[in-house]
OpenMM code with the backbone's topology and positions (N, CA, C; nanometers):
from openmm import Vec3, app, unit

residues = "MET ASN SER ARG GLN ILE SER TYR LEU ARG GLY LEU GLY HIS HIS LEU ASN PRO VAL VAL SER ILE GLY ASN ALA GLY LEU THR GLU GLN VAL LEU LYS GLU ILE GLU LEU ALA LEU ASN ALA HIS GLU LEU ILE LYS ILE LYS VAL ALA GLY ASP ASP ARG ALA LEU ARG VAL SER MET LEU GLU ASP ILE CYS GLU LYS SER GLY ALA VAL ALA VAL HIS HIS ILE GLY LYS GLN LEU VAL ILE TYR ARG PRO SER GLU LYS ALA ARG ILE VAL LEU PRO LYS".split()
positions = [
    Vec3(0.4387, 1.2295, -1.3463),
    Vec3(0.4999, 1.0993, -1.3289),
    Vec3(0.4315, 0.9980, -1.4194),
    Vec3(0.5100, 0.9058, -1.4692),
    Vec3(0.4520, 0.8046, -1.5561),
    Vec3(0.4145, 0.6792, -1.4762),
    Vec3(0.3479, 0.5864, -1.5403),
    Vec3(0.2968, 0.4673, -1.4716),
    Vec3(0.4094, 0.3781, -1.4193),
    Vec3(0.5208, 0.3774, -1.4878),
    Vec3(0.6344, 0.2962, -1.4424),
    Vec3(0.6901, 0.3496, -1.3098),
    Vec3(0.6996, 0.4801, -1.2985),
    Vec3(0.7486, 0.5423, -1.1753),
    Vec3(0.6508, 0.5192, -1.0600),
    Vec3(0.5212, 0.5342, -1.0877),
    Vec3(0.4191, 0.5108, -0.9856),
    Vec3(0.4255, 0.3651, -0.9380),
    Vec3(0.4406, 0.2731, -1.0315),
    Vec3(0.4492, 0.1311, -0.9974),
    Vec3(0.5723, 0.1032, -0.9110),
    Vec3(0.6831, 0.1654, -0.9443),
    Vec3(0.8061, 0.1496, -0.8660),
    Vec3(0.7854, 0.2012, -0.7235),
    Vec3(0.7260, 0.3195, -0.7109),
    Vec3(0.7002, 0.3772, -0.5788),
    Vec3(0.6003, 0.2937, -0.4994),
    Vec3(0.5010, 0.2401, -0.5675),
    Vec3(0.4029, 0.1543, -0.5012),
    Vec3(0.4716, 0.0320, -0.4408),
    Vec3(0.5666, -0.0247, -0.5139),
    Vec3(0.6425, -0.1380, -0.4633),
    Vec3(0.7253, -0.1012, -0.3407),
    Vec3(0.7867, 0.0159, -0.3431),
    Vec3(0.8640, 0.0607, -0.2273),
    Vec3(0.7729, 0.0889, -0.1077),
    Vec3(0.6567, 0.1430, -0.1350),
    Vec3(0.5635, 0.1798, -0.0288),
    Vec3(0.4968, 0.0615, 0.0376),
    Vec3(0.4961, -0.0511, -0.0298),
    Vec3(0.4295, -0.1697, 0.0235),
    Vec3(0.4848, -0.2115, 0.1599),
    Vec3(0.6151, -0.1978, 0.1780),
    Vec3(0.6801, -0.2447, 0.3003),
    Vec3(0.6899, -0.1382, 0.4087),
    Vec3(0.6417, -0.0191, 0.3819),
    Vec3(0.6492, 0.0893, 0.4803),
    Vec3(0.5442, 0.0729, 0.5892),
    Vec3(0.5763, 0.1209, 0.7069),
    Vec3(0.4788, 0.1325, 0.8140),
    Vec3(0.4230, 0.2747, 0.8115),
    Vec3(0.2969, 0.2922, 0.8502),
    Vec3(0.2407, 0.4283, 0.8528),
    Vec3(0.3180, 0.5179, 0.9491),
    Vec3(0.3542, 0.6377, 0.9028),
    Vec3(0.4261, 0.7329, 0.9881),
    Vec3(0.3338, 0.8429, 1.0391),
    Vec3(0.2159, 0.8557, 0.9774),
    Vec3(0.1166, 0.9548, 1.0190),
    Vec3(-0.0178, 0.8842, 1.0262),
    Vec3(-0.0933, 0.9147, 1.1315),
    Vec3(-0.2288, 0.8616, 1.1449),
    Vec3(-0.3263, 0.9773, 1.1510),
    Vec3(-0.4338, 0.9662, 1.0762),
    Vec3(-0.5389, 1.0672, 1.0773),
    Vec3(-0.6560, 1.0077, 1.1536),
    Vec3(-0.6893, 1.0691, 1.2655),
    Vec3(-0.7952, 1.0183, 1.3515),
    Vec3(-0.9315, 1.0725, 1.3149),
    Vec3(-1.0228, 1.0636, 1.4096),
    Vec3(-1.1603, 1.1068, 1.3871),
    Vec3(-1.1738, 1.2576, 1.3692),
    Vec3(-1.0737, 1.3351, 1.4148),
    Vec3(-1.0777, 1.4807, 1.3984),
    Vec3(-1.0546, 1.5209, 1.2531),
    Vec3(-1.0041, 1.4293, 1.1723),
    Vec3(-0.9848, 1.4569, 1.0309),
    Vec3(-0.8507, 1.5222, 1.0020),
    Vec3(-0.8464, 1.5928, 0.8926),
    Vec3(-0.7235, 1.6542, 0.8420),
    Vec3(-0.7048, 1.7915, 0.9055),
    Vec3(-0.6393, 1.7942, 1.0206),
    Vec3(-0.6174, 1.9190, 1.0937),
    Vec3(-0.4837, 1.9811, 1.0519),
    Vec3(-0.4600, 2.1029, 1.0966),
    Vec3(-0.3335, 2.1704, 1.0678),
    Vec3(-0.2163, 2.0928, 1.1267),
    Vec3(-0.2348, 2.0359, 1.2451),
    Vec3(-0.1278, 1.9586, 1.3085),
    Vec3(-0.0940, 1.8347, 1.2263),
    Vec3(-0.1946, 1.7684, 1.1728),
    Vec3(-0.1709, 1.6506, 1.0888),
    Vec3(-0.0956, 1.6912, 0.9625),
    Vec3(-0.1333, 1.8040, 0.9040),
    Vec3(-0.0636, 1.8523, 0.7839),
    Vec3(0.0825, 1.8844, 0.8143),
    Vec3(0.1102, 1.9384, 0.9323),
    Vec3(0.2483, 1.9662, 0.9714),
    Vec3(0.3279, 1.8367, 0.9850),
    Vec3(0.2656, 1.7349, 1.0437),
    Vec3(0.3324, 1.6049, 1.0574),
    Vec3(0.3603, 1.5426, 0.9210),
    Vec3(0.2653, 1.5549, 0.8301),
    Vec3(0.2841, 1.5029, 0.6942),
    Vec3(0.3999, 1.5763, 0.6273),
    Vec3(0.4054, 1.7062, 0.6441),
    Vec3(0.5126, 1.7876, 0.5861),
    Vec3(0.6494, 1.7430, 0.6402),
    Vec3(0.6579, 1.7252, 0.7711),
    Vec3(0.7835, 1.6800, 0.8321),
    Vec3(0.8236, 1.5412, 0.7806),
    Vec3(0.7268, 1.4522, 0.7728),
    Vec3(0.7550, 1.3163, 0.7267),
    Vec3(0.7999, 1.3153, 0.5801),
    Vec3(0.7363, 1.3961, 0.4959),
    Vec3(0.7762, 1.4038, 0.3551),
    Vec3(0.9175, 1.4593, 0.3413),
    Vec3(0.9509, 1.5600, 0.4211),
    Vec3(1.0858, 1.6161, 0.4162),
    Vec3(1.1899, 1.5130, 0.4579),
    Vec3(1.1547, 1.4291, 0.5527),
    Vec3(1.2490, 1.3303, 0.6036),
    Vec3(1.2586, 1.2054, 0.5163),
    Vec3(1.1465, 1.1627, 0.4566),
    Vec3(1.1436, 1.0315, 0.3905),
    Vec3(1.1086, 1.0314, 0.2424),
    Vec3(1.0487, 1.1351, 0.1901),
    Vec3(1.0012, 1.1444, 0.0513),
    Vec3(0.8777, 1.0580, 0.0238),
    Vec3(0.8819, 0.9321, 0.0632),
    Vec3(0.7712, 0.8388, 0.0395),
    Vec3(0.7168, 0.7968, 0.1750),
    Vec3(0.5884, 0.8259, 0.1998),
    Vec3(0.5311, 0.7931, 0.3304),
    Vec3(0.3968, 0.7239, 0.3157),
    Vec3(0.3637, 0.6507, 0.4205),
    Vec3(0.2337, 0.5837, 0.4283),
    Vec3(0.1551, 0.6496, 0.5408),
    Vec3(0.0277, 0.6755, 0.5141),
    Vec3(-0.0609, 0.7413, 0.6099),
    Vec3(-0.1780, 0.6486, 0.6370),
    Vec3(-0.2132, 0.6344, 0.7644),
    Vec3(-0.3285, 0.5524, 0.8025),
    Vec3(-0.4440, 0.6462, 0.8380),
    Vec3(-0.5613, 0.6183, 0.7834),
    Vec3(-0.6790, 0.7021, 0.8050),
    Vec3(-0.7851, 0.6222, 0.8803),
    Vec3(-0.8356, 0.6801, 0.9898),
    Vec3(-0.9447, 0.6164, 1.0647),
    Vec3(-1.0769, 0.6470, 0.9944),
    Vec3(-1.1733, 0.5621, 1.0120),
    Vec3(-1.3053, 0.5856, 0.9528),
    Vec3(-1.3317, 0.4927, 0.8368),
    Vec3(-1.4600, 0.4708, 0.8113),
    Vec3(-1.4997, 0.3754, 0.7079),
    Vec3(-1.5495, 0.4403, 0.5796),
    Vec3(-1.5521, 0.5722, 0.5731),
    Vec3(-1.6058, 0.6428, 0.4574),
    Vec3(-1.5007, 0.6550, 0.3473),
    Vec3(-1.5136, 0.5747, 0.2437),
    Vec3(-1.4161, 0.5744, 0.1345),
    Vec3(-1.4094, 0.7089, 0.0635),
    Vec3(-1.5233, 0.7695, 0.0397),
    Vec3(-1.5254, 0.8994, -0.0294),
    Vec3(-1.4495, 1.0046, 0.0517),
    Vec3(-1.4620, 0.9989, 0.1828),
    Vec3(-1.3904, 1.0929, 0.2687),
    Vec3(-1.2398, 1.0695, 0.2604),
    Vec3(-1.1973, 0.9439, 0.2547),
    Vec3(-1.0545, 0.9127, 0.2424),
    Vec3(-0.9987, 0.9616, 0.1093),
    Vec3(-1.0746, 0.9448, 0.0024),
    Vec3(-1.0323, 0.9933, -0.1295),
    Vec3(-1.0198, 1.1453, -0.1262),
    Vec3(-1.1158, 1.2101, -0.0645),
    Vec3(-1.1129, 1.3556, -0.0516),
    Vec3(-0.9920, 1.4013, 0.0298),
    Vec3(-0.9618, 1.3294, 0.1391),
    Vec3(-0.8442, 1.3622, 0.2212),
    Vec3(-0.7160, 1.3473, 0.1406),
    Vec3(-0.7075, 1.2402, 0.0624),
    Vec3(-0.5885, 1.2170, -0.0198),
    Vec3(-0.5678, 1.3324, -0.1175),
    Vec3(-0.6745, 1.3757, -0.1815),
    Vec3(-0.6650, 1.4873, -0.2752),
    Vec3(-0.6225, 1.6156, -0.2042),
    Vec3(-0.6797, 1.6408, -0.0861),
    Vec3(-0.6432, 1.7598, -0.0082),
    Vec3(-0.4976, 1.7556, 0.0343),
    Vec3(-0.4525, 1.6409, 0.0821),
    Vec3(-0.3138, 1.6264, 0.1256),
    Vec3(-0.2189, 1.6541, 0.0100),
    Vec3(-0.2468, 1.5958, -0.1045),
    Vec3(-0.1597, 1.6144, -0.2207),
    Vec3(-0.1588, 1.7601, -0.2669),
    Vec3(-0.2745, 1.8223, -0.2653),
    Vec3(-0.2843, 1.9620, -0.3071),
    Vec3(-0.2077, 2.0538, -0.2122),
    Vec3(-0.2233, 2.0331, -0.0825),
    Vec3(-0.1626, 2.1223, 0.0162),
    Vec3(-0.0138, 2.0967, 0.0366),
    Vec3(0.0313, 1.9749, 0.0119),
    Vec3(0.1725, 1.9431, 0.0359),
    Vec3(0.2558, 1.9390, -0.0917),
    Vec3(0.1908, 1.9390, -0.2068),
    Vec3(0.2644, 1.9297, -0.3321),
    Vec3(0.3130, 1.7880, -0.3609),
    Vec3(0.2509, 1.6908, -0.2977),
    Vec3(0.2903, 1.5502, -0.3147),
    Vec3(0.2084, 1.4851, -0.4260),
    Vec3(0.2484, 1.3652, -0.4614),
    Vec3(0.1796, 1.2861, -0.5634),
    Vec3(0.1191, 1.1638, -0.4952),
    Vec3(-0.0064, 1.1360, -0.5256),
    Vec3(-0.0710, 1.0163, -0.4722),
    Vec3(-0.0131, 0.8940, -0.5433),
    Vec3(0.0409, 0.8014, -0.4661),
    Vec3(0.1004, 0.6808, -0.5221),
    Vec3(0.0025, 0.5646, -0.5137),
    Vec3(-0.0647, 0.5527, -0.3982),
    Vec3(-0.1507, 0.4359, -0.3779),
    Vec3(-0.2547, 0.4659, -0.2712),
    Vec3(-0.3717, 0.4095, -0.2878),
    Vec3(-0.4776, 0.4186, -0.1873),
    Vec3(-0.5454, 0.2838, -0.1839),
    Vec3(-0.5231, 0.2131, -0.0752),
    Vec3(-0.5888, 0.0845, -0.0602),
    Vec3(-0.6395, 0.0747, 0.0817),
    Vec3(-0.7667, 0.0488, 0.0948),
    Vec3(-0.8278, 0.0414, 0.2269),
    Vec3(-0.8132, 0.1732, 0.3003),
    Vec3(-0.7589, 0.1660, 0.4207),
    Vec3(-0.7436, 0.2850, 0.5036),
    Vec3(-0.6019, 0.3404, 0.4981),
    Vec3(-0.5248, 0.2960, 0.3995),
    Vec3(-0.3868, 0.3414, 0.3896),
    Vec3(-0.3632, 0.4182, 0.2605),
    Vec3(-0.2919, 0.5291, 0.2765),
    Vec3(-0.2567, 0.6149, 0.1645),
    Vec3(-0.1052, 0.6187, 0.1538),
    Vec3(-0.0536, 0.6185, 0.0334),
    Vec3(0.0898, 0.6334, 0.0119),
    Vec3(0.1095, 0.7542, -0.0789),
    Vec3(0.1959, 0.8469, -0.0326),
    Vec3(0.2228, 0.9668, -0.1116),
    Vec3(0.3727, 0.9870, -0.1256),
    Vec3(0.4112, 1.0620, -0.2294),
    Vec3(0.5521, 1.0843, -0.2603),
    Vec3(0.5728, 1.2300, -0.2976),
    Vec3(0.6813, 1.2845, -0.2456),
    Vec3(0.7266, 1.4169, -0.2876),
    Vec3(0.8786, 1.4165, -0.2816),
    Vec3(0.9451, 1.4416, -0.3954),
    Vec3(1.0920, 1.4419, -0.3929),
    Vec3(1.1441, 1.5574, -0.3090),
    Vec3(1.2549, 1.5322, -0.2407),
    Vec3(1.3178, 1.6390, -0.1625),
    Vec3(1.4337, 1.6960, -0.2427),
    Vec3(1.4962, 1.7992, -0.1883),
    Vec3(1.6097, 1.8612, -0.2581),
    Vec3(1.7241, 1.7627, -0.2734),
    Vec3(1.7473, 1.6824, -0.1697),
    Vec3(1.8485, 1.5766, -0.1769),
    Vec3(1.7745, 1.4449, -0.1970),
    Vec3(1.7451, 1.4146, -0.3209),
    Vec3(1.6633, 1.2973, -0.3535),
    Vec3(1.7272, 1.1689, -0.3033),
    Vec3(1.6516, 1.0909, -0.2291),
    Vec3(1.6976, 0.9615, -0.1795),
    Vec3(1.6485, 0.8482, -0.2679),
    Vec3(1.5346, 0.8704, -0.3303),
    Vec3(1.4751, 0.7682, -0.4152),
    Vec3(1.5032, 0.8041, -0.5603),
    Vec3(1.5668, 0.7133, -0.6318),
    Vec3(1.5959, 0.7352, -0.7728),
    Vec3(1.4865, 0.6649, -0.8537),
    Vec3(1.4112, 0.7435, -0.9275),
    Vec3(1.3002, 0.6901, -1.0066),
    Vec3(1.3476, 0.6390, -1.1403),
    Vec3(1.2886, 0.5305, -1.1896),
    Vec3(1.3212, 0.4843, -1.3246),
    Vec3(1.2687, 0.5833, -1.4284),
    Vec3(1.3294, 0.5829, -1.5443),
    Vec3(1.2890, 0.6770, -1.6505),
    Vec3(1.1618, 0.6393, -1.7164),
] * unit.nanometer
topology = app.Topology()
chain = topology.addChain("A")
for resn in residues:
    res = topology.addResidue(resn, chain)
    for name in ("N", "CA", "C"):
        topology.addAtom(name, app.Element.getBySymbol(name[0]), res)
């Protein structure tokens, strides 16, 4: 993805509410299943992460993207925004 597409997705993600929350237990199999379901339903999702460790949040974002095949769109504070196109694309990206 190019920077223009990422910027477009970041703008769309700004108004989203978190659909998945990662608690103190961390990135469990159940959380990954919820992320998978949310990506299939919405393509672009916001995830809220508990905890104050920034390095841990960055690591979680990388793990989520690797395991789900998604692209990291934005990470600010305790919120992560990721995108994965579905078979029936709802979001049309600029070229």
